[in-house]
C-alpha positions as a Markdown table, in Angstrom:
| # | Residue | x | y | z |
|---|---|---|---|---|
| 1 | Met | 0.2 | -0.1 | 0.0 |
| 2 | Glu | 1.2 | 3.5 | -0.8 |
| 3 | Ala | 0.3 | 6.8 | 1.1 |
| 4 | Ala | -1.5 | 7.7 | -2.4 |
| 5 | Asp | -4.2 | 5.1 | -1.7 |
| 6 | Phe | -5.6 | 7.2 | 1.3 |
| 7 | Arg | -8.7 | 9.5 | 0.8 |
| 8 | Pro | -10.9 | 10.4 | 2.9 |
| 9 | Ala | -14.2 | 10.9 | 3.2 |
| 10 | Arg | -14.9 | 14.9 | 1.8 |
| 11 | Trp | -16.5 | 15.8 | 6.0 |
| 12 | Leu | -13.6 | 13.9 | 7.1 |
| 13 | Gly | -11.1 | 15.7 | 5.6 |
| 14 | Asn | -10.3 | 18.2 | 8.9 |
| 15 | Pro | -7.2 | 17.3 | 10.4 |
| 16 | His | -8.3 | 18.2 | 13.8 |
| 17 | Leu | -11.5 | 16.2 | 13.2 |
| 18 | Gln | -9.2 | 13.1 | 12.2 |
| 19 | Ser | -7.4 | 13.5 | 15.1 |
| 20 | Val | -10.1 | 13.7 | 18.0 |
| 21 | Leu | -12.2 | 11.1 | 16.3 |
| 22 | Ala | -9.1 | 9.0 | 16.1 |
| 23 | Ser | -9.4 | 8.0 | 20.3 |
| 24 | His | -13.0 | 9.2 | 20.5 |
| 25 | Arg | -15.5 | 6.8 | 22.3 |
| 26 | Val | -17.9 | 6.6 | 19.3 |
| 27 | Arg | -14.9 | 4.3 | 17.5 |
| 28 | Arg | -15.2 | 1.9 | 20.6 |
| 29 | Trp | -19.3 | 2.2 | 20.7 |
| 30 | Leu | -19.3 | 1.6 | 16.4 |
| 31 | Arg | -17.6 | -1.9 | 17.3 |
| 32 | Gly | -19.3 | -2.4 | 20.9 |
| 33 | Thr | -19.4 | -6.1 | 20.1 |
| 34 | Asp | -16.5 | -7.4 | 18.7 |
| 35 | Leu | -14.3 | -4.9 | 21.3 |
| 36 | Ala | -16.2 | -7.2 | 24.3 |
| 37 | Asp | -15.4 | -10.3 | 22.6 |
| 38 | Leu | -11.9 | -9.3 | 22.6 |
| 39 | Gln | -11.7 | -7.8 | 25.9 |
| 40 | Arg | -13.7 | -11.4 | 27.4 |
| 41 | Arg | -10.6 | -13.0 | 25.6 |
| 42 | Ala | -7.5 | -11.4 | 26.9 |
| 43 | Gln | -5.4 | -12.6 | 29.4 |
| 44 | His | -4.5 | -9.9 | 31.6 |
| 45 | Val | -0.3 | -10.7 | 31.9 |
| 46 | Leu | 1.8 | -8.4 | 34.7 |
| 47 | Leu | 5.6 | -8.4 | 33.5 |
| 48 | Asp | 9.3 | -8.7 | 35.0 |
| 49 | Cys | 11.3 | -5.5 | 33.0 |
| 50 | Gly | 14.4 | -6.0 | 35.0 |
| 51 | Asp | 15.5 | -3.7 | 37.5 |
| 52 | Gly | 12.5 | -4.7 | 40.1 |
| 53 | Val | 10.1 | -2.7 | 37.4 |
| 54 | Arg | 6.5 | -3.9 | 36.6 |
| 55 | Leu | 4.2 | -3.6 | 33.4 |
| 56 | Gln | 1.0 | -4.8 | 32.1 |
| 57 | Gly | -0.6 | -5.8 | 29.4 |
| 58 | Trp | -2.7 | -8.2 | 27.6 |
| 59 | His | -2.4 | -10.7 | 25.5 |
| 60 | Asn | -5.1 | -12.3 | 22.5 |
| 61 | Ala | -4.1 | -15.8 | 21.1 |
| 62 | Ala | -5.4 | -15.4 | 17.2 |
| 63 | Pro | -9.0 | -17.0 | 17.0 |
| 64 | Gly | -9.2 | -20.5 | 15.7 |
| 65 | Asp | -7.1 | -23.3 | 15.5 |
| 66 | Ala | -4.8 | -23.1 | 13.1 |
| 67 | Pro | -0.9 | -22.0 | 14.0 |
| 68 | Ala | -0.9 | -18.0 | 14.3 |
| 69 | Arg | 0.7 | -15.9 | 11.7 |
| 70 | Gly | 3.3 | -14.0 | 14.2 |
| 71 | Leu | 2.9 | -12.2 | 17.6 |
| 72 | Val | 2.5 | -8.5 | 17.4 |
| 73 | Val | 3.4 | -5.7 | 20.5 |
| 74 | Leu | 1.4 | -3.0 | 20.5 |
| 75 | Leu | 2.6 | 0.5 | 22.0 |
| 76 | His | -0.1 | 3.1 | 22.8 |
| 77 | Gly | 0.6 | 7.3 | 22.9 |
| 78 | Trp | 1.0 | 9.3 | 25.8 |
| 79 | Glu | -2.1 | 8.8 | 28.2 |
| 80 | Gly | -3.6 | 6.8 | 26.1 |
| 81 | Ser | -3.8 | 2.7 | 27.5 |
| 82 | Ala | -4.2 | -0.8 | 26.1 |
| 83 | Gln | -7.5 | -0.1 | 26.4 |
| 84 | Ser | -7.9 | 3.1 | 24.1 |
| 85 | Ser | -9.2 | 2.6 | 21.2 |
| 86 | Tyr | -6.7 | 2.7 | 18.3 |
| 87 | Leu | -5.1 | -0.1 | 20.0 |
| 88 | Cys | -8.2 | -2.5 | 20.8 |
| 89 | Asn | -9.3 | -1.3 | 17.0 |
| 90 | Ala | -5.7 | -2.4 | 15.4 |
| 91 | Ala | -5.8 | -5.8 | 17.8 |
| 92 | Leu | -9.0 | -6.6 | 16.6 |
| 93 | Ala | -8.3 | -6.4 | 12.6 |
| 94 | Leu | -4.5 | -8.0 | 13.3 |
| 95 | Gly | -6.4 | -11.1 | 15.5 |
| 96 | Arg | -8.6 | -11.6 | 12.3 |
| 97 | Arg | -6.3 | -12.0 | 10.3 |
| 98 | Gly | -4.6 | -14.4 | 12.2 |
| 99 | Phe | -2.0 | -12.6 | 14.4 |
| 100 | Asp | -1.3 | -12.9 | 18.2 |
| 101 | Val | -1.3 | -10.0 | 19.7 |
| 102 | Phe | 0.1 | -8.2 | 23.4 |
| 103 | Arg | -1.4 | -4.7 | 24.4 |
| 104 | Leu | 1.8 | -3.3 | 26.7 |
| 105 | Glu | 0.9 | -0.4 | 28.7 |
| 106 | Phe | 3.4 | 1.9 | 29.6 |
| 107 | Arg | 4.3 | 2.7 | 33.4 |
| 108 | Asp | 1.6 | 4.8 | 35.4 |
| 109 | His | -0.8 | 4.4 | 32.5 |
| 110 | Gly | -4.4 | 3.2 | 32.8 |
| 111 | Asp | -4.5 | 1.5 | 36.0 |
| 112 | Gly | -1.4 | 0.6 | 36.8 |
| 113 | Gln | 0.0 | 4.0 | 38.8 |
| 114 | His | 0.8 | 1.5 | 42.0 |
| 115 | Leu | 2.8 | -0.9 | 40.0 |
| 116 | Asn | 6.2 | 0.9 | 40.2 |
| 117 | Pro | 6.4 | 3.8 | 42.8 |
| 118 | Gly | 8.4 | 5.9 | 39.8 |
| 119 | Leu | 7.2 | 8.1 | 37.9 |
| 120 | Phe | 6.9 | 7.7 | 33.9 |
| 121 | His | 8.7 | 10.0 | 31.8 |
| 122 | Ser | 9.6 | 9.2 | 28.2 |
| 123 | Cys | 12.8 | 8.4 | 28.5 |
| 124 | Arg | 12.4 | 4.9 | 30.5 |
| 125 | Ile | 13.0 | 2.9 | 27.5 |
| 126 | Asp | 14.8 | 0.5 | 28.9 |
| 127 | Glu | 11.9 | -1.0 | 30.6 |
| 128 | Val | 9.8 | -1.2 | 27.2 |
| 129 | Val | 12.8 | -2.9 | 25.6 |
| 130 | Gly | 12.5 | -4.9 | 29.1 |
| 131 | Ala | 8.6 | -5.9 | 28.3 |
| 132 | Val | 9.2 | -6.8 | 24.7 |
| 133 | Lys | 12.0 | -9.3 | 25.6 |
| 134 | Ala | 9.6 | -11.0 | 28.3 |
| 135 | Ile | 6.9 | -10.9 | 26.0 |
| 136 | Ala | 9.0 | -12.3 | 23.1 |
| 137 | Glu | 10.5 | -15.2 | 25.7 |
| 138 | Arg | 6.9 | -16.2 | 27.7 |
| 139 | Trp | 5.5 | -16.1 | 24.3 |
| 140 | Pro | 7.8 | -18.1 | 21.2 |
| 141 | Thr | 5.1 | -17.3 | 18.1 |
| 142 | Arg | 7.3 | -16.2 | 15.5 |
| 143 | Pro | 7.7 | -13.7 | 13.5 |
| 144 | Leu | 8.0 | -10.9 | 15.9 |
| 145 | Leu | 6.3 | -7.8 | 15.3 |
| 146 | Leu | 6.1 | -4.2 | 16.9 |
| 147 | Ala | 4.0 | -1.6 | 16.0 |
| 148 | Gly | 3.2 | 1.9 | 18.5 |
| 149 | Phe | 1.4 | 5.1 | 17.7 |
| 150 | Ser | 2.3 | 8.6 | 18.6 |
| 151 | Leu | 4.5 | 8.8 | 21.6 |
| 152 | Gly | 4.4 | 4.5 | 21.3 |
| 153 | Gly | 5.5 | 4.7 | 17.6 |
| 154 | Asn | 8.5 | 6.9 | 19.3 |
| 155 | Phe | 9.1 | 4.0 | 21.9 |
| 156 | Ala | 8.8 | 1.2 | 19.0 |
| 157 | Leu | 11.7 | 2.6 | 16.9 |
| 158 | Arg | 14.0 | 3.2 | 19.4 |
| 159 | Val | 13.0 | -0.5 | 21.1 |
| 160 | Ala | 13.9 | -1.6 | 17.6 |
| 161 | Leu | 17.6 | 0.2 | 17.7 |
| 162 | Arg | 18.7 | -1.2 | 20.7 |
| 163 | Ala | 16.4 | -5.1 | 20.3 |
| 164 | Pro | 19.3 | -6.8 | 18.5 |
| 165 | Ala | 21.9 | -6.1 | 21.5 |
| 166 | Ala | 18.9 | -6.7 | 23.3 |
| 167 | Gly | 19.2 | -10.3 | 22.2 |
| 168 | Ile | 15.1 | -9.3 | 20.3 |
| 169 | Gly | 14.6 | -11.4 | 17.3 |
| 170 | Leu | 12.3 | -8.6 | 16.0 |
| 171 | Ala | 11.0 | -8.8 | 12.5 |
| 172 | His | 9.7 | -5.6 | 11.3 |
| 173 | Thr | 8.9 | -2.3 | 12.9 |
| 174 | Leu | 6.0 | 0.1 | 12.1 |
| 175 | Ala | 5.5 | 3.4 | 13.9 |
| 176 | Val | 2.5 | 5.7 | 12.9 |
| 177 | Cys | 3.1 | 9.2 | 13.7 |
| 178 | Pro | 5.8 | 9.0 | 15.9 |
| 179 | Ala | 7.5 | 11.9 | 17.9 |
| 180 | Ile | 10.7 | 12.8 | 16.2 |
| 181 | Asp | 12.2 | 15.8 | 17.8 |
| 182 | Pro | 9.9 | 16.6 | 21.3 |
| 183 | Ala | 10.8 | 19.9 | 21.7 |
| 184 | Asn | 9.3 | 20.8 | 18.6 |
| 185 | Val | 6.3 | 18.6 | 19.4 |
| 186 | Leu | 5.6 | 20.3 | 22.9 |
| 187 | Leu | 6.1 | 23.9 | 20.7 |
| 188 | Ala | 3.4 | 22.2 | 18.2 |
| 189 | Met | 1.3 | 21.8 | 21.2 |
| 190 | Glu | 1.0 | 24.7 | 22.3 |
| 191 | Arg | 1.0 | 26.8 | 18.8 |
| 192 | Ala | -2.7 | 24.1 | 18.3 |
| 193 | Pro | -5.6 | 24.9 | 19.4 |
| 194 | Trp | -6.5 | 25.3 | 22.8 |
| 195 | Phe | -8.3 | 21.5 | 23.2 |
| 196 | Tyr | -5.2 | 19.4 | 22.7 |
| 197 | Gln | -3.7 | 21.2 | 26.0 |
| 198 | Gln | -6.7 | 21.0 | 28.0 |
| 199 | Tyr | -7.5 | 17.0 | 26.6 |
| 200 | Phe | -3.8 | 16.0 | 27.9 |
| 201 | Leu | -3.3 | 17.8 | 30.7 |
| 202 | Leu | -6.9 | 16.8 | 32.3 |
| 203 | Lys | -5.7 | 13.3 | 32.0 |
| 204 | Trp | -2.1 | 14.0 | 33.0 |
| 205 | Arg | -3.3 | 15.5 | 36.1 |
| 206 | Arg | -6.3 | 12.4 | 37.1 |
| 207 | Ser | -3.6 | 9.7 | 36.8 |
| 208 | Leu | -1.2 | 11.7 | 39.0 |
| 209 | Ala | -3.5 | 11.9 | 41.0 |
| 210 | Arg | -4.4 | 8.0 | 41.0 |
| 211 | Lys | 0.0 | 7.9 | 41.2 |
| 212 | Gln | -0.2 | 9.7 | 44.6 |
| 213 | Ala | -2.9 | 8.3 | 45.7 |
| 214 | Ala | -0.9 | 4.9 | 45.1 |
| 215 | Phe | 2.4 | 6.3 | 46.7 |
| 216 | Pro | 2.0 | 8.6 | 49.6 |
| 217 | Asp | 4.6 | 9.4 | 51.0 |
| 218 | Leu | 6.8 | 9.8 | 47.9 |
| 219 | Tyr | 4.2 | 12.9 | 46.0 |
| 220 | Asp | 2.8 | 15.5 | 47.4 |
| 221 | Phe | 1.5 | 17.2 | 43.2 |
| 222 | Gly | -0.3 | 19.8 | 45.1 |
| 223 | Pro | -1.5 | 23.7 | 44.5 |
| 224 | Trp | 1.6 | 24.1 | 42.3 |
| 225 | Met | 1.1 | 21.5 | 40.0 |
| 226 | Arg | -3.1 | 23.5 | 39.1 |
| 227 | Gly | -3.2 | 26.0 | 36.7 |
| 228 | Leu | 0.4 | 25.1 | 34.6 |
| 229 | Arg | -0.1 | 24.2 | 31.5 |
| 230 | Leu | 2.1 | 21.7 | 29.3 |
| 231 | Arg | 5.8 | 23.0 | 29.0 |
| 232 | Ala | 5.8 | 24.5 | 32.8 |
| 233 | Met | 3.6 | 21.1 | 34.6 |
| 234 | Thr | 6.0 | 18.8 | 32.2 |
| 235 | Arg | 9.6 | 21.3 | 33.0 |
| 236 | Glu | 8.4 | 20.9 | 37.2 |
| 237 | Leu | 7.7 | 17.6 | 37.1 |
| 238 | Ile | 11.2 | 16.3 | 34.9 |
| 239 | Val | 13.3 | 19.4 | 37.1 |
| 240 | Arg | 11.8 | 17.9 | 40.7 |
| 241 | Tyr | 11.1 | 13.7 | 39.8 |
| 242 | Ser | 13.4 | 12.4 | 37.3 |
| 243 | Glu | 17.0 | 12.3 | 37.0 |
| 244 | Phe | 17.6 | 15.6 | 34.7 |
| 245 | Asp | 18.4 | 18.7 | 35.3 |
| 246 | Ser | 16.8 | 20.8 | 33.0 |
| 247 | Leu | 13.7 | 20.4 | 30.4 |
| 248 | Glu | 16.0 | 20.2 | 27.4 |
| 249 | Ala | 18.1 | 17.8 | 28.9 |
| 250 | Tyr | 15.2 | 15.6 | 29.2 |
| 251 | Leu | 13.8 | 16.4 | 25.4 |
| 252 | Asp | 16.8 | 15.8 | 23.7 |
| 253 | Gly | 17.0 | 12.6 | 25.7 |
| 254 | Tyr | 14.3 | 11.1 | 24.3 |
| 255 | Ala | 14.9 | 12.5 | 20.1 |
| 256 | Ile | 15.3 | 10.0 | 17.4 |
| 257 | Gly | 15.8 | 13.2 | 14.4 |
| 258 | His | 18.2 | 13.6 | 12.4 |
| 259 | Asp | 20.9 | 10.9 | 12.1 |
| 260 | Arg | 19.6 | 8.6 | 15.4 |
| 261 | Leu | 17.6 | 6.3 | 13.5 |
| 262 | Ala | 20.8 | 5.6 | 10.7 |
| 263 | Gly | 21.5 | 3.1 | 12.9 |
| 264 | Leu | 18.8 | 0.4 | 12.5 |
| 265 | Ser | 19.5 | -3.0 | 11.7 |
| 266 | Val | 16.1 | -4.1 | 12.0 |
| 267 | Pro | 13.3 | -3.3 | 9.2 |
| 268 | Val | 11.3 | -0.8 | 9.7 |
| 269 | Thr | 8.1 | 1.8 | 8.4 |
| 270 | Val | 7.2 | 5.2 | 9.6 |
| 271 | Leu | 3.5 | 6.0 | 8.5 |
| 272 | Thr | 2.3 | 10.0 | 9.4 |
| 273 | Ser | 0.6 | 12.8 | 7.6 |
| 274 | Ala | 1.6 | 15.8 | 6.0 |
| 275 | Asp | -1.4 | 17.7 | 8.1 |
| 276 | Asp | -0.2 | 16.5 | 11.9 |
| 277 | Pro | -1.5 | 18.9 | 13.8 |
| 278 | Ile | 1.0 | 17.2 | 17.0 |
| 279 | Ile | 4.2 | 16.3 | 15.1 |
| 280 | Pro | 5.6 | 18.9 | 12.5 |
| 281 | Val | 6.2 | 17.3 | 8.9 |
| 282 | Ala | 9.0 | 18.6 | 8.8 |
| 283 | Asp | 10.6 | 16.3 | 11.5 |
| 284 | Phe | 10.4 | 13.9 | 9.3 |
| 285 | Arg | 11.8 | 15.0 | 6.1 |
| 286 | Ser | 15.7 | 15.8 | 7.8 |
| 287 | Leu | 15.4 | 12.0 | 9.3 |
| 288 | Arg | 18.1 | 9.7 | 7.8 |
| 289 | Leu | 16.9 | 6.3 | 7.6 |
| 290 | Pro | 19.0 | 3.4 | 6.6 |
| 291 | Asp | 18.1 | 2.0 | 2.8 |
| 292 | His | 16.0 | -0.8 | 4.2 |
| 293 | Ala | 13.9 | 1.7 | 6.5 |
| 294 | Arg | 10.8 | 2.7 | 4.7 |
| 295 | Leu | 9.1 | 6.4 | 5.2 |
| 296 | His | 5.2 | 7.0 | 4.1 |
| 297 | Ile | 3.7 | 11.1 | 4.4 |
| 298 | Val | 0.4 | 11.1 | 3.6 |
| 299 | Gly | -1.4 | 13.7 | 2.6 |
| 300 | Asn | -4.4 | 14.3 | 4.9 |
| 301 | Gly | -4.8 | 11.9 | 7.9 |
| 302 | Gly | -4.1 | 14.5 | 11.3 |
| 303 | His | -2.6 | 12.9 | 14.0 |
| 304 | Cys | -3.2 | 9.0 | 14.6 |
| 305 | Gly | -6.4 | 9.5 | 12.5 |
| 306 | Phe | -6.6 | 7.9 | 8.8 |
| 307 | Leu | -10.3 | 7.8 | 9.2 |
| 308 | Glu | -11.6 | 6.9 | 5.7 |
| 309 | Asn | -16.0 | 6.9 | 6.8 |
| 310 | Trp | -18.7 | 7.3 | 8.0 |
| 311 | Arg | -17.9 | 3.5 | 10.3 |
| 312 | Leu | -14.8 | 5.4 | 11.4 |
| 313 | Glu | -13.1 | 2.7 | 9.8 |
| 314 | Ser | -8.5 | 3.5 | 10.1 |
| 315 | Trp | -6.8 | 3.0 | 6.6 |
| 316 | Ala | -3.3 | 2.9 | 9.5 |
| 317 | Glu | -5.5 | -0.8 | 10.5 |
| 318 | Arg | -5.0 | -1.7 | 7.0 |
| 319 | Phe | -1.6 | -0.3 | 6.1 |
| 320 | Leu | -0.6 | -2.0 | 9.3 |
| 321 | Leu | -1.8 | -5.4 | 8.4 |
| 322 | Ala | -0.5 | -5.1 | 4.8 |
| 323 | Thr | 2.6 | -3.9 | 6.2 |
| 324 | Phe | 2.8 | -6.7 | 8.3 |
| 325 | Glu | 1.8 | -9.6 | 6.4 |
| 326 | Ala | 4.8 | -9.2 | 3.8 |
| 327 | Ala | 6.7 | -10.2 | 6.6 |
| 328 | Ala | 4.9 | -13.1 | 8.0 |
| 329 | Pro | 3.3 | -14.9 | 4.8 |
| 330 | Ala | 0.4 | -17.2 | 6.3 |
| 331 | His | 0.8 | -20.6 | 7.3 |
| 332 | Asp | 0.0 | -22.7 | 4.4 |
């Protein structure tokens, strides 16, 4: 499949509409019965990710008796979860095509704030590598494939960079609208319509409240946090509760722009849209990728949207299927 194949319905051409609807609960409502069955069949798992870190996730075996085509690990975006509609819809689509799926949840996302005392931040790549390795060791289904959305796409590409040294046999990695230069992403969020910051700040504050309730001796997110915008809140939390002494050092810590992905040996595919209001397309055009990597820039799909019709079906899911089916031919 090529970027030119995506043609949304005329009323879905607005990038903000694409971005908002991508994770909206209406997509869950439209597939309510199927998603309920996905959750009913899911196995909840606690993973030992090394250094005492525990992360949770949900494993779904492919329906039917035929051998699975492969195992796909899915990574959600910032303040999303393993239950986010875009992740569950992708899991549904993959399962129907014969793939086992594991939806991994990052530290302090969903309802997992009680699992680890330290706060989540985006430079905690080692525990995500450890989680993917633990998944690969527990379920021997091969090939092993990895896909991430937004911040999850950034993590997926960094896992792919580290996979050979960690002994993880990744066959292919797909990143949808991954954060490339976090400093530019933060600036884009500040320039975007107000509801983007409001959405993320509301979810983040709720997550921090659950973290404080789980570890009241460690955290007191008091009045100082209320009223702060995204940049100021990120700076305060990073300086107070991480090893970084500045916001700039932290943002650079998980940047993957320019030549930082040039050493990839795992085959990767990157999908983004030119009108993404959160991840600047210019960051992708400055990437230096190895010859075996593929970058696809769609004209208009918003942020992780790529919605095609009134049923809010995502072309990105079809793209994901085509990419992974090419990497995992069906069994005879």
